[in-house]
Residue, then its C-alpha position, 0 to 999 in steps of 0.5 A: m509770434t508769427d516766426m515761430r511757426s514750423t512745417v511741422q503737421s499733424s497726421t489728423p487735422r482736426h478743429y479745435h475751440l480753445i475756451g479761454i483762449a487769451g491766457t498765457a498758456m492757452a494762447s501757446l497752446a493755439g499758437l503749438l496747434r496752428a503750426a501743427g496744421h490744426t484749425v484754431t478758433g476760440s473765445d475769451e473776454n477783455v482779450y486786449p494788446p498784447m494777446s489780441d494781437q498775438l492771436r491774429e499774428m497767429g492767424i487765429d479767430y476768436a470770439v470776444g464773449f462766452r457764446p453758445e454761437n460761437l462753437e459753431p461751426r461744430p469743432d472736433w475738440v473743445i479744450v477748456g481752459n481751467a480758468i473756465s467753470r460751471g455756469n460759463p454760456e459756452l461750457e454749458a453749450v458744450l455739455d448740453r450738446r455731447l460735444p468732445y471737451t478736453s484739457a489744455a495739458h492732455t491736448l498738450k500730451e497726445e499732440f506734441l508730448r507723447t512722440r517726444k523726450v520731455l524736459a519738464v521744469a517743475g518746482t515752486h519758484g524759478k520754472t519760466t526762468t529755468t525752462s527758457l533758460l534750458a531751451a535757450a542752452l539746447e538751442g546753443a548745442g544745436l538741438n532745435p528744442s520745441f518748447l513751451i513757456g508760461g512766458v515770453a522768451e526773450n531769445f525766441g520772442s516767443s512763448y512757444r515754438l514747434t520743430d521736428s527735434e526729439w527734444f521738447v522742454i516744458e514749463a511743469d506747472e503744478y497748478d490745476t488742470a481743468y475745472f472736471d481735472k483738479g490735479p496739477k498740469m504737471w502730472h500730464y507732461l510725460p517727463y523723460v527728465g524731471l526737474v524739480n528746482n524747490i519746494e515750498f508750499d504755494h497755491a493755498d487757493i487750491y491745496r488744503d495745506e503742505e501735505a497735498y502740495r507735497f503730495a504733487f511733487a511726490r507724483f511728478i517724481n514717480l512719473v519719471p522713467g527709469n530710463g530718464a533721470l531726476v534733476a533736483g535742487w538739494d538746496s530744498p529740503i522737501v526736494r532733498e526728502l522726496a527724491p530719494k524715492a525716485f524710480a529714475p537716477v538722480e542728478s543733484f544741484a545745489y549753491g547753498d546748504g546741499a552743496s556738502g552733498d549726502g544723496g549718495h551721488p555727485v551734487w552740480t555745485a559752483e565755486g568762484v561766484e562772482f556777481g557784478a553788474e553784468g551778470t555772474r561768472f562761475t566755475v561748474l563742478r560735478g561731484g568736485e570735478r570741474w565741468g567748465e565755466v559759465d558767464t550769464p548776464l543773469s544775477g542773484a543766487f537763484n540763478v545760478r542754481n538755475c544754471l546748474a539745474v539746466i547743466a545738468v540736464a543738458e550733460f544727461i542728454g549729451a548736448d554739447r558743452d560748448g554750445v550750452r555755455e554759449g546759450l547761457r552767455t546769451f540768454r536774454s532772460v525772459k518779460r517780467r523777471m528782472e526786467v527793466r521797463g525803463e530809465a528816467r531822471g536817472v532813476t531805474v523801473i524793473d518789473d518782476f513776476a515774484h509774489h511768494p514771499t522766498a521769490v520776493r527775497e531772492t529778486i530783491d537780493a539779486v538787484r542788490q547784487r546788481y546794482g550795488d550801493r544804489p537806493l533800492v525801493a520795493i513796491f509790492e502788490p499782495r495779488s496771489y492767493t498765498a501773498q495775500r493770506r496772513e500766515f505768510q505775514d510774517a514772512y513777507r516782513a522778513a523778505f523785504a529786509s534788503a531794501d530800503q524803502v518798502v511801498l505796499a499795495g491793497l490787497f487785490h480781492p479783499e472781500r475774498y477774506t475774514e480779518q482773521t485769513a487776511m494779510n494786515p498791510r497796516e501791521l506789516v508796514e508798522a513792523w518794517k517802520g519799527e525796524g528802521k525802514e521807510a515804509w508806506y501803505i497806499p492801496e492804489p497804483d496811481d496814488i503810489v506813482a503820486h507818492l512816490a514820483p517827487r522822492l525819487h530824484h537820481r540813482e534810485v532803483v524801483l523794483v515793482m513785484s505783482n504777478g498781475g499788471f498792476g494798474g499800469i504802474h510801471d508806464k505812469l511811474l516813468k512818465a511821472l519821472g520823465e514829466g517831472g524832470 
């Protein structure tokens, strides 16, 4: 990540100390602060590669473990990560000593966003890919944007960059900000252009119901200024409902039912879509008028929508069209988004972050489009709060319709749920079997590898979906396949 540094300097260098520095967002913020010329320290538990290596490459000292002495010398500001709660000994020392403290989102706003035009990418699904795609498109157009992304953008080899450009591309997360600020991080981001891909209830651990979740996005939309723009995913019914309340002009995009348009404004659409083994090709229209041809290495209908969204933003800010097309053509995706981890014995192993039922379904469909009639084995770890809730069980049953075989792992923290609130993996597997699908419930990743490896012979595509490490199952499976070959 060292090549992401810049000579962009803050007018007042400070010492920032980050409690919880090893999280993806916090480590990226640490890199931005370091690039701006600040002194950065931090602390966290269980810091392992690659994050420990990245922090070291950035020249950032961090302590392993949370202790009051980590606050010496006294920092100018302490940034408290959203995973840090009362009772943490380092946080308790911050409060006892009355040290100035704040959140990562507030720091981003005051240090980096207030003086730039922010292109903020929000929505339930596709934020990381779309943010990375937008940064790559603007880079292709020569705009040299700063960015902060919730994953490693392979075009840049980093999750952040600081430049002297007026444009800042940021992933606008709806998760909460800090223990003292339970509002979503995206409310802090001062969007000049707010892009909302879609809205579908998620994060049931912090939103009491769909109404509260919708309100988070309604307020985000309300933050876009009148001289900016709201770029809205018109295939999403909730986005269609909220978008007309914006005080900014609306640019919408659609691939499915929303393509007919009913919002009184031109809709960005795609026609002549061709999915293939090497990617996707289509023609882009705005309000029925041709914009140009697009080639992208990405697969799936959802990535057609992501490209349309990026083009709508780029066109609004006046980015060079040829440069934008080149950025889309040369896009190299994001780690853990349909990332091919390797091949062994003719079997392809893919890693993806999908965890919401909609994301699972669309990821499986995209793999189908790319790999044709090859047998598709889907392995899913119900790890997020949403994924483990019983009310989503029927949605998961339907989400795996296109897979030939399904392996369901155990709940990540079953003790957090009751029989009434938890997904029932055995019921789900029996439902799939009743539909004629091969399916197994195997709680532990090592046992999944032992079960699958002898059954995989040639041409299968194994899609592993989890929003966590999943016990290193990808490498273990590839190793077992290699040894068995």
